[in-house]
N, C-alpha and C positions, 0 to 999 in steps of 0.2 A: 165536418166535425162528425156528422151521421155515419158517413162511409166510414171514417177512422174508428169509431166505436164498434161498427159491425165488424171491421177486420179483427180488431182485437178480439172480439168474441169468436170469430172464426179461428184464430189462431190458438185458442185455448187458454187465454190469459184470464178468462171468466169461466169457470168450471163448475159453477152450481146454478141451482134454478134462482136462488135469490138475487145473484149477480145479473142473470138475465133479465129478471123481472126490473131491477133497477136499471138496467140499460134501455129497457122499454119505456120506463117512465120518463128517462132522462130525453130520449127521443121524441117523446110526446111534447114535453116542455119545450125542447129546442124549435119543434115545429110551431108551437103557440107563439113563442117570442120572435121567431122569424117572420110571423105574419103581422107583428105590429108596425106602425109606422116609424116609432122614435123611441129613445130611451125614456122621455117623458111620458109616452103612452104606456110603456110598461111599467113605470113607477105607479101610475095612476091605476092601472089595472091590479097591481099588487096590493096598493091601498084599499081598493074596494073589496077585494077577496078578504083582507084582513078586517075591514070593518063589517064583514057579513058573519064573522065567527062571534060565538059568545065570549064575553070577557074572561071567563076563566081559561079559555083555550089560548088567548093572546100572551099570557105569562108563559105558557109552555113554548110557543113560538119564538117569544124573545130570547128564551134561554138557548134555543137552537141556533139562533141566527147571531148570537153574540160572538161566538168565535170567529164568524166571517167578518165581524168589524174591527177585529183586532190583527195588527201586524206588527211583529217585532222586528224593526229595522236593523238593530244592533246584533240581535240574535241571528237573523238570517245572514249576516256577513260571514266571511271566512274567519276562522278561529284568531288568526294572527292580527286581522285588522280590528276584530272585536277588541282584542287585549290592548292594541295600540291605544284604542279609545279610552278604555278603562285606566290605562296607565296614568292618565292626566288627573285622575280623581284622588282626593284625599281619603284617608282609611275611614273616616266617619261615612262618607258617601258610599264607598265600597260595601260596608255593612248593610247600608240601606238598599243598595242594588241586589243584595241577596235576598231580599224579601219579594222581589217581583215575580220571578219564575224559576224554575228549575234550570233552565238554560244560562240565566243571569246569576244565579247562584253559584254555579259551575265556573262560570267566568270570574267572578268576583273572589273566588277561592284560588284561583290559579296561584301556584306558589312564586312565579316570576314576578308577578305584580308585589306580592308581599317582600319578596327578596329585594326589589328595588327600594321599596319604603324603608325596609331595615337598612340597607346600604347607605341610604341618605342620612339616617342618625348614626350610622357608625355601629350598629348593633349586629353582632355576628353570633354563630352557634358555636358553642364550645367544642374544643377538641378533645379526642381521647387521650388521657394522661397516662404517664408512666410512673414508676415507683421512683423514689429517691431517698438515698442512705444519709444518715447523720452520724457524725463524729464529733468529739469535743476534746482535742488538746487544748493545752493550757498556754498562751502566749507569755513572753517575759514581762515583768514587773518594771515600772517607771516610777519616778520620783512623785511624792505626794505634795498636794496644794491644798490650802485651806479654802474651803467654801461655806463657811459656817453661816453666811446669810445670802446666798447665792440662788436666785430663782430663775435664772437663765434670761434676765433682762438688765440691759444697762441703765444708768441714770440719763434723764433728759437733761437738756441744756438749762432748763428753766426750775429744776429741782433736783432734790439729792434724795437717795433711797431708791427702792424697787417698783415704785409705783409707774414706773415709765411703760287540647287536640279536637278539632271539629268534626261534627256529624253533619250527615247529608240532610236535605229537606229544608222548607222554609221555617218551620217550627224552629229548627236549630239555630237558623240565622236571626230570628226573633230573640231568642233566647241570648245569643252573642250581643246583639245591640242593646238589650235590657241590660245585660251585665256591664257593658261600657258605662252607661249612665248610673248604674246602682252603687259603683265603686266608689262614687263621692258622697254616699250616704253615711249615717253615723252607726251603721252596723258592726264596724270594727273601731271601738271606742279605744282611746289612748290608754295604756295601762302604765301608771305610775304607782309604784309600790312604796308602802311606808318604810321609814328607816329601819325599824325593828325587822319587819319580814325581808328587807332587803339583806340585812345582815345575815339573818339566818338560813334562808334558802333561796339562793339565786342558781338556778340550773344553768349550766352551759347551753349553747344553741343546740347542741346536738341531742341533749336529753328532751328537747321539746317534742312531742308527739304530733309531728308535722310531716307533710311530705316534701317540706323545703329542706335544703342543706344551706349552711350559712357561710360556706368557704367559696365566695365569687366577688367579682368587683367589675365596674365600668365608668363613665360619665355619663350613665344617664343624668346619673348624672352624667353622662357623657363620658365616653373613653377619649383619652388623649394620648399623644406621643410624645408630648413636651413634659419637661421636670421641672418642677416649680417649688414655690415656697412651702406648700402643704401637700407632699406627693401623694395624695389619698386616692387619685382615679387612675388606676393602673389595669392594664389587660390582665385578665384573670380567669380562672377555670374552677369547675368543681370537680369533684372526686371522682365521679363515674357518669359516664353517659355514652351510650351507643346507639342512639337513636338517629334516625334519618332526619335531616333538617326540615322542620316545618315552620317556614318563615311566617306564616299567619300567626301561630301560636306564639312564636318569638316576639312579635311585634305586639300582640295584645298582652302578653306579660309585661312587657316594659311599659306599656300604658297603665296597666293595673298598679304597677309599682310607684308610677308616677302620681297616680291618684291616692295612692295611700299616703305619700308625702304631703299632698295637698289637704287631705282629711286628718293628717297626724294619727295615722292608724298603725301603731305600732307595738311591739311586745319588749318590754324593757328586762334585760338579765345582765348578769354580771360575769366577766371571765376571771376576775380577780377582785375579792374582798380583802380586807386587812387580815393577813395572816393564813388565806386560803387561795389555792392550794398550798401545801406545804412547802414547794419550791418556788413560791411566788416572790415578788419584789418584797423586800423589807423596808422601803421608805417610798417617799414622794415619786410619783411617776411623771418625768417631764415631757417625754415625747413618744410618739408611735407612728407607725406606718403599716397599711396592709400592703402585702407583696405576694406575687405569684410567681412560682418557680416556672420559668419557660419551658423547661426540659420535662416536666411532670403536670403542669397544670394545677399545681395544688397551693392554695391559698393559704397563707399563714400572717400572723400579727408580730412584728417586732417592736419592743417597748425599751426605753431607755430611763434610768431611774438615778436618783441621788444614792442609791446603794451601790453605785458606780459599776452596775452590771447593764448588759443588753440581754434581753431574752425573748426566745422565739417560742410563739405560742401556736399550738394546734387548735385551729377553730372548731373542729369537729369534736375534739374530745375535751377541750378547755384545759389541757396540760401543757406545761412547758417542755419543750422538745430539745431545747438547745440554750446554754447559759454562757455569754462571752464576758469573762470576768479577767481580773489583773491586768486590764490594759490600761483603763483610766485610773487615776488615783484620788479623784472626786468627782462630783455629780456630772452625769451624762445629760446633756441640756439638748441636744439635737441628734437626730440619726437620719439617714437617707438611705435608701436600698433601691439598686437598680442592676439589672443584666447580671446577676450572680455576685455582686459586691456590697458590702454595707460599709458605709462611713458614719462615725461617730465624732461627736465633738463635745469637750466638757469644760468645765471652770477650771481644770489643770493647764489650760491655755494649749491642749493637743487636739489634733485631728487624727483619728486611727482609721485605717482602711482594711477591710478584711474581706477575705475571698471566702465565700460561703461553701463552694464545693468542696475545696480541700480544707476548709475549717482552719485557714492559716493567716496570721497577721501579714498583711503585704507591707505597710510602712506607716510610720507614725510622723507627722508634721508637727514640728514645734517652733513656728515661725511668729505666731502671735504674741504679744506682751500681755496680754489679759485674757480673761475668760472668752472662749469662743462660743457665741450664741447660737449660731446657726451654720449648717454645712448642707450643700447641695451639689449634685454632680450628675453628668449625663456621659454620652459615649464620648465626648471630646474634652471636657475640662471638670474640674472640681473647684468650686467656689466657697469660701468661708468667710465670716464676718465676726467682729469681735468688739469688746468693751475698749479696745484701744482705738477705736473709731476708724478702724481700716478694713477694707474687703481685700482680700488675696484670692488669686487665681493660680491654679495649676493645671498643666495638661494631664490628661486622662487617658489610659491607665498608667503612663509612665510616671506621673506625680512631679513632673518637673516645673519648678517656679516660673510664673510667667507675670504678673503684675501685681502692685499695690494700688488700690484704688483708695486714694485718702482725703476726698473732699469733705467727709462729714465733720461735724464739729462736736457731736457727741456719739455714745455707744451706737453701733449698727446692730440693731436687735434683729433684724430679718433680711435675707437675701433670697432672691429667686433667679432662676436661669430658664431660658428657653430659646433653643435654637443658638443665634449669634448675640442675644441680648442677655444683659444682666439688670437686675433691678434690686436696690437697696433701699432699706427704710431705717430711719435713726430717730433717737431721742431728740434730735434737734429739729423735729417735726417735718422734715423733707423726704421726698422721695426722689431717688437719682436713677436716672437711666444710662446705662454704660454701653459701649461697643465691646463685646467680649473678645474680639479677634484683636482689637488695639489697645483695649483699656481706656479709650477716650470717653469722656464724659459728653453725652448726647443731649441730655435734658435735666434741668432740676425744677422740681415743683416744691417750692418754699411753702412754708406754713400750711403744708396739705391737711393737716388736723391743728386744733388748738393746744395740744399738748403732745408728748413724745409718742411716736408710733411703735407700736408693739408687735405687729404681725402684718404680713402681705402675702398674697398670691397673684400670680401672673400668668395669663393665658393671652399672648399678644393679640390685639394691642390693649386688652384690658387688664386693669390693676385693681385688686380689692385690698383694702387696708383695714386695720382695727388699730384703736388708740387708746391711750390713758385718759382721754377726753370722754371715754364711754361710747363712742359713736363708731360706725364703720363708714367706709366711702368707696363706691366703685365708679371708675370713670375710664374712658378710652383714651389713651395716650395719644392718638393722632387727632382728635378733635376736642380733647378736654371735656367731653360731655358725659353725664352719667347720673348718678343719684347718691344721696346721702341720707343717714339717719338724723342728721343735725340740721336745724333751721339756720345756723350760725354761718352756713356756707351760701345763703341766698345773696347773689350777686358779687361774690368774693372773686376775684380774678388772682390766680396763682401768681406769684413775683417771679422774675427771671425767666419768663416763658413767654416766647413769641406766639403761641397758639390761642385759639379761640377762647373766649372766657368760659368758665365752666358753669353751666346752669344747673341748679338744683331741681330734679324732676320731682317738686312736692306734689302731692295728690295724683300720682300716676296710676294708681290702682283705681278700681271703682269705689265709689264713695256712696253708691246709691244702695247697697245693700248692708243689711245688719245681721249680726250674729244674734245668739239667744238674748244676749244682754242689751241689744240695741246699741252696742258701741261701735264706732268706726274710728280707725286711727286717723288723725288729721294731718299726719305727715305723709303716709303712703296710702291711705284709703283702704286699708286691710280691715277686714271684719273678723279675721281668725285670731282673735285675742281674748276669748271669752276665759279659755282654762287659765291663762298667765295671771288674771286678776286675783286668783285665788293662791297663787303659789308664793314662794318666798320673793320673787322678783317682782311682786306687783307694784312695788314703789318705783319700778323703773318706768311706769306709764303716768307720764305727767298730765294732769288735766290741763286741757286747753279750751278756750270758749265756754266758761262755764262747765256744765256737765255734758256738753254735746259730743265730746270726744276724748280721746286718750292718744298717748304717743307710745308706741311700740318700739322701745329702744332698751339697752343694756343700762344698768345701774351701777356698773364697776367696769374697770379696764377691761378691753378686748384683748384677750391674749393670744387668741388663734382663730384664722379665717381660712376658708377653703372654698375655691370655684368649682362649679360643675357647669354641665351644657344648659340646664334650665335653672337652677337654684345657686346661691350662695350660702354659705354656712358661716356662722360665728360662735365662738365659745368664750365665755366671760368669767371674771373672777366672782359675778354674781350668781354662780351657780347654774347658769341656765345656757343652753344651746338654742340658737335662733336660726330658722331656714327662712330665706328670703326668695322672692322672685327674682331672677337675675335681671330681667329687661326692666321691671317697674319699680323694684325695691319694695313692693308689697311684703308684709311678713306673712308667711306661709303657715309656719308651725313655731311654737314656743316650747321647748322640751325641758322640763324641770323634774325634780325629784329622783334624779339618778345619784348625784353627788352631794355629798355633805362638805365638801372643801372646794377650793377655787379649782377650776378648770385650765389645764395648761395646753392641751393638745387634742384636736379631734380629726379624724378621717373618715372618708365614707366611700361607698360606691354605690350601684343602682339598688342594692338591697338594704342597706344597713348604715347606720352611723357608729362610730367607734370613738370614745372619749376617756380620757385618763385625768388625773389631777392629783391634788395635794393629800386627798383622803385615801390614796393608794388603791383606788378602785379602777377597773377597766368596765367600763358599761357599753353594753351593746344594744342599740335601739332598733330593733330587727322590724322592717316594714314589710317582710316577705312570708310572715307566718301564714300557713295555711295555703300558700302557692307552691306549685312545684316549679322551682327555678334551676333544677339539675342541669338543664341546657343552656344557662346563661353564662357568657363570660363576664 
């Protein structure tokens, strides 16, 4: 070693006096160590030397030798090997790793890691949009039908009526980690405005002085490629974005939005109130759907009303951009929008299909014998259901008749499609699963609720249903396992069904935590029910076991439901929208104060919930306020 050091000095690698002096000291140390008998003797010598020093000098030496005791195994590996190790870590651990050292922070911030995490959840960076023109020719008029008391639901079999971006450094990493935990605090309180202020001044989302834009969607609630009973989770884009993808920012933004849902941190506004804007709907709004134009990346909202029109809303300006009128002659009860087409169904017994780009009526189907209550379509077929107790299927876009599915004993209130399956729900309290390619009935779930079923959503193999019995029920069709808000399903085995018994996952949530009022739901274990006790829906919480708990359920018919990746949503005639944990059934949020009339339809994406109803209001519950979401699909 000595010869090597001398050679380095001779070859000019150490060209100053200090280096030469350091070399001389190193040579002396080496001479001293080489004279020791063993490593133990060297340790003993070092200890005696340290023991001879004043205590004040030991701390200095400790600081000097500390780096010699540290060895970063992961950081010393080649970059690709280190990243392979980090790829097995969850995002929370990656954020903690950024606190260790600058090397670890660089590794934990690598875009490939965060891109993989985002791809696992289906989260993508938005595309650059293009423009989209609009025009509005008027289609031909058809015969009129009486819908004097039609609210888009058929009678049940047991009743009559209609009840049926990241900075460098460890400090920045600490800030990111802190922010991840802080998003669940109460710093962003829910904003439920009074009826008077709601009627007077509800700004559109565009008028909010925030960095967020309100025109996007997903299914974090999770994006899906299937088309279903409440098509609220569709691929969507914002108006402008030319940023280079930052997948860590994308992932953290989705987590922030999810935590906003968990903490009920929203800003409530209205796209329409009664009589405003001037070209708004003039009667009850029965249905809505968020839709993103694939050519432009622009998200809009379509709504259907008792005023016999479908209207297209610009979510950025809050204005109506298109009115589809003179097609239906009575209430429009259901709409579905997909891939440039819009289908509408009404109490005039008709299903109308509209091409959005050309703004032309494609066809009108008049095969049902009573009000058409729901219509859904995808790339292969269109499905409609009616008060006439049938489900009808057509090829799409040819719209050639295929099958009549006629097993229900009462009005078929809702239908959903996904790939080669159709699910229908009826006032006869049953849910039926059909083979869409053959029209064959595959499964029948009798007495799925104690009263007629009003709404369903289907994401194979999971079905979510809402009923006149005021409850919702979620279950897996392959195992018949899931959860319900009703205790009446304990031990109930669906009839005419060869699958396993349905177990009610009562108490699936954590029952050890308490909210500010110390109340815990005895059905789902949720403690997120404090705000609802002071609302108009407080009577929905039935006391159980004395004063030890409450039940977080609806207190009227559940008219609309929607499934997301993490959450399930329900809207009710009790004027409330409830958000549930999809896995456990725990109540996550209870949204009240937006509507003064019965809620008929809800839609949502990763940033907002949209609802409409009897009061002619279109409410937007914005969970993205104060967050830049311009890059989110």
